[in-house]
N, C-alpha and C positions, 0 to 999 in steps of 0.2 A: 516795664522792664521788669518784673517778678514775673508777668506772664510769659514773657521770651525767654526768661532761665529756665521755666518750669518746662516750656516746648521745647528748648533746646535736649535739656537734660532727659526728657522722654525718648527722644528722638535718640539720641548717644545710647541709653540704655537698652531701647527694643533692638537697635539696631548692632548690639554688641562691639561699638565701633573699639576699637585700640589705638588708633591714630586719625588726626586730621591734617589735611596740607594746606595754608591759609599763606596766600604770598610768597610760595614757595617754602616754606618752612613746614615741616612735619614735627606734629608733636605727640607724643605718646600720652594716652590716656590711660590713667589709674584709676579704677572705681575705689570709692570710699565706702565703708560700713555706715558711714553717718549721714550719706546721701548726698554728699559732696563728691567732685573729681579734683583730682590733679592733673594739670596738664604739662608735661616737662618738654622742653625744646630737645628737638633731635636733629640731626644730622646724617649726611653722608660721610662715615666715618671713613669707610676705605678711603674715598677720593683725598678727604682732609690729610688723613695719615701720610698718603703716598707725597703730597707736595710738601709737608712738613720734612718729611725725611729727605727728600731732594734738596730741600733749601738748607740744610743744617748739616749735611754730611760731613763724618771726618774724613780728614786728608783733601777734600774737593778744593781744587782753587777756585771754583764758584760758590763756596759755601759761605754764607753768612755768619760763621763762627769765627770768633776772635782767638788765637791760640799762638804760642810759641813753644817750639820743640824744647823740652826741658833736657837737663844733663841726667836728670833721673829717670831711669827706663824699665821696663818690665817686659823681659824677653823671651822668658819661657814660665810655665806654670801664669798663664794669662788669666786673670779672673773676668768672666764672663758679664758685662755691665748691661743693665736695662732699667727702665723707670716710666716716669708719668711724659707725658706728651708736653705739659708745661716746662719740663726739665731736662728735655732732650739735648735743646743747645749745649747745658753746663756738661753731661757725662759724652758727648759728640767732640767737645773740645780738649775734655781730660784724656779721651782716648787717643787722640790726634795729638796729644804733646807729650804720652810718656809709652803709648803702643807702639809698636811696629806696623808700618801700614798694611802690610799681607795679614795682617791679624783681620781685618775689617773687610767683609764681603757684603755685598749690596747687588742687586740683580737688576736695577733700575726700578723697582718697584719695592721691594724689602730686602731686608738683611737676610743673609742665608743663612744656615743651620749651622754651620761652621764658624760665622762671624761672631767674634769676641765681644762686637756691640749688637744688642737688641732692642726694640722699640715696641712695646706691647701694652702702653698706657697702665694707669696706676693698679686697676683690676688685676690685668695680666700679671705686671712686674712683680706686686706681690703673691701672685698664687706662684710664680714660677721661682722665687726666693725659696718660698717653702717648700716646693717641689725638688730643689735642686738643681732647676735647670739654668740657673744663673746664679753669678756668686754676689754682687751687690747690686741692689737697685737702690733708684735714686727718685724718691717720693718723697709727698704731704705725709701727715700723723695718719696711720691705718682706720679704717673702719672696724666699729665692732665685730665686723662680719669676716673681714680681714684677719683680724686678730684673734676670732673662733676658728677659723680655718688653721690658722698657725698650730692652737692648742688641739685641735682635733688628729693633727697630724704627729703633733708631741716634738714640735719644733717650738725652738725659744730663739727671738731672733733679737740681735743686738740694732739699737738707734745712735745712730750719731750724730748729732747736727754739724751741718756744714755749711748753711748760710740762712739768711732773713727772707721772708716773702711775705708779701699783703693780700689777705684776701679782700676782695674790691668788689664793689656793685657797680653796674653800669647802666648807664640810660642812652636814648638815642640823643647825639649832639645838640638838637633842635629845643630840646626840652630846657626849658628857663629852670628848673630845680637844679642845686648843683651842690647841696649839702643837704643830709638826714642824719637823724638823731638813730643809735642805736636802737631805741624804743620804737621809732617811728619805722624804720625796717622791718622789726618785728612784728609791728602792727601790720604790714602789709604783705606781709607772708603769712599771720595767722587769721587773713581776712576781715580784721577789725577796721582796716584803710583799706577802702575799695576805689576813692578818686585821688587823683591828683590837686585837685582844687582844694581838699584838706592840707596839703604838703606846700601850698605858694605856688603850684603850677596850674596847669590849665582843667578847665572845666570837662576832665573825662576820666575814664576808666581806666584801671590799673591793672595791665596784662602782668601777671607777676610769674616769671619762667622759675624753671628749676632743671638741674640736670639729671642724669641718670643716675641709679645706686651704685655705688660702689667705685665712682669716678673721686678723683681727690676733689674737686670742689664740692661736690654733694656732700661728702664727709665732715668738710668745714663748714660748709653752711647748717647740717645738721647741730654739729659740734656750737655753733653760733645759736641756734635757736633752741640747745640747749632742754631738748624734749617738749617745749612747745609746739602743738599741733600744726600743720600747716595745711591751710585752705585755700583753692581756688575759685573764683569765680568765671566760669566757661566763657558768659557775655565777654570780660572785661579781656579775657584771651584772644577772642575773635575781633574785638572793635575797640580795646584798649591801647594804650600807649607802654610798652614793653620795661621793666626793670631786670635785669639779671647779674649773675654774679660768676668771677671766675678767679684767676691769679694775676696780679699786677702785671707780672711779666709776659704772661701770655696775651694778655690784652697790649699792654704796650709795646713788645717787643717782638712777638711772634703773630699773631693776628692783622695788627695796626691798620684796624678798622677805624677809617675816618668818619665813619657814620655812629660812631658811639663814644662816652667820655665817660670818665671813672669819675665818681662822685666823692665829696668828703664827709667823714664820719665825726659826729660831734664838732662840726668846724676843722676837723684837722685831713689834710689833703694827703693821700698815700703816695707821699715822695721819698726818695731813699733817706732823706736824714731822718723824718719823722719815723721810717720803719725799724732803722737802725738806732734811735734813741727810745725806743718804744713808745711814742705819745700815740701813734696811730694806734686807735682800737684793736683792730683786728691781724695783728703783726704776729706771727709764727715761724718756726725753725722749718727748714727742709732736710732729709737725712739722708744720710747715706745706711741703707739698710743691708745685715749680711745675716745668716745663721749663723747661732755662737757656737756651734759644732763643726762649723767649715774647717777643714784640717789646710786647707791651701794658704802658707803664710803671707803672701802677697797681697791677699784682700785687707791684712793690715797694712802693708807695707801703702798699698794705693791710697790707704786712708789717712793714714799718717801724712803723705805728699799731700793730699788733698787740705788737709787742715796748718800745712806750711805757708809761709808767707805767696810763696810760687804760686800756690794751690789754691788761695785765697783771691791771688790777682787775677788767675782765671776766670774764676767765678765773676769776679767787680768787671773786669772787662767784657763779659759777655752780657751784661746788662743786669746781672743779681746783685743782692746784697751780702757782701761778707761778713763773717763774724768779727767783732771785737775791734772796732773801728768807732 
């Protein structure tokens, strides 16, 4: 195994490889100064994004979002909404409830420039709110780089919690492991635990997948690791059984991949009740974020409505966990 590891690392280093395709999955390779490499799961983002947009469009009779038209309406000075892909159903449903239908323009692949709803993922959304091209973005907590970008542009952001989510770890549905401790997860991603057998699973290597820098899930993961270095055995990535991470609703509500399952942490499953009462170890808020110097009064009006019983009902009806229950 050690010889195979050395051979693979030399090949990757000599060829200057930046990615691998294995079983149809693209992995981005980041060379580490420590002599290790980090392998980050990638995807065809454009294709995935188009499917998500089409499935959760505002005002579309075939949309998967759940909403009711509200008596509260925004008909002028309409704030532009943007956000993370994992929260797209939330702000799509919000727009459907309180915006005029003609304010949302979709060309079959993407929202047009004049549309009051956009969807540019976590990195794009944080950039857009700082740049002033969107008014409210719906995201998990920002990364250090995203906060630094705001600071460099002399922009102060306001973060308003509007719901709760769980950061979850996922494995193949046939993996016998159903529960891990927080320390065991950290052991996997720090390279201290490399075989599933040590965790009550099969005798095979662990493929510890990561996400792209700047994504909401990668920021949550780095916060979870709390500065501990992450190391990945490339042999494990090639022949091991994977573990990855995301947010609960993205796994359970958007992708609905029957080939994966969420595992419990410290014996506590990531179900709504445990998220809301704080028992699940990695429960956190998601936010409506806006610039403090935004002069559009409807920004605050929209957020106040989201925090109302009607707004929180839309969050809950779309599969997310509302505040204060």
